[in-house]
N, C-alpha and C positions, 0 to 999 in steps of 0.2 A: 491559444485555445485551451480550455480546461477539460480535464478528464477525471472521471471517478474510476478508480481502479479497485476492484473487489477481489479479494483473495479468499479462497477456500482452503483450509488446512487439511492435511492428510490425517485422518483419525488413527491410522496405524503407524504414524511416524513416531520415532523415539521421543518420549516426553521431555527428555533432557536437551533436545536440539534447541528449543527456544531459549532456555537459560544459557546454554553454552555460547550461542551466537548473538545474543542480545546486545552486548557491548559493541560488536562490529556493526550490527544492524543500526543501532542508534547513531553511531559515528557516521555511517553512510547517509542517514537521513539529514544529519547536521551538515554534512559536506554538500548535499544537494538541496539545501533549504531555499535556494533561489527558484527551484522548480517544484519541489514537494512542499505544498502549502500546509498540508495537514496529514496526519497519519495516526492510526491507532487500531487496536484489536477490536474484534467483534466477538466478545465472549458469550458463551451459551452454557448455562448451568455451571458456572464457575470454571469451565475449561475453555481454552482457546478453540475457536472454530474458524477463525479467519481474520481478515483485516480490511481496512479501507484507507486509501490514499486519495487526496485531492491534488492533482498535478497540473501545472502549467507547462505545456509543451507545444512545439510547432505542429505536430501531427501525432497520430496514434503510434507510428513506428518509433518515434522518439520516446513516447511514454512507455512503450513496451521495453525499450532498451534499458530504461531505468530499472524496471522490474527485474530484468535478467542480470543487472549489475549488483543488485542487493545481495549481501552475504547470506541471507536466508534462502535464496533461490536454489543453489546447488545442493542444499542439505537434504532435500526430500520432504521438508516441512509443508510445502505448498502442493496441494492436490490440483488446483486449477486457478486461473486468473482470468478476469474479464476487464478489458480496457474499454470504457464507455465514454463517448464524447458527452460533455455536460455543459449546458448553458445556464449559468447562474442568473436568476431573475430577481432574487430577493436576498438582501444581506444587511446586517446592521440596522434592522428595523425599517428598511426602506426598499422600495422597488428600484431595480436597476434597469428596467426597460420602460 
């Protein structure tokens, strides 16, 4: 099952958190490339405001477990997270249903 995971960053978090933990975060994404299909920031006005992952997982609990294992999670960077079930109906220029 696919999930869209939306992250909202904490605007009062130390601005150096992202830079300091980015190598570990990217290594985490690479380690879990079999489940995290895509990931990236959602910038607003040149500053980070959150992020988006597309995840393949058996259920929402497994998707959320990935979120909590990310090195960014315990740093205070994330203000909130939403784990949303997603049914992909279009990709690569064609319908999937």
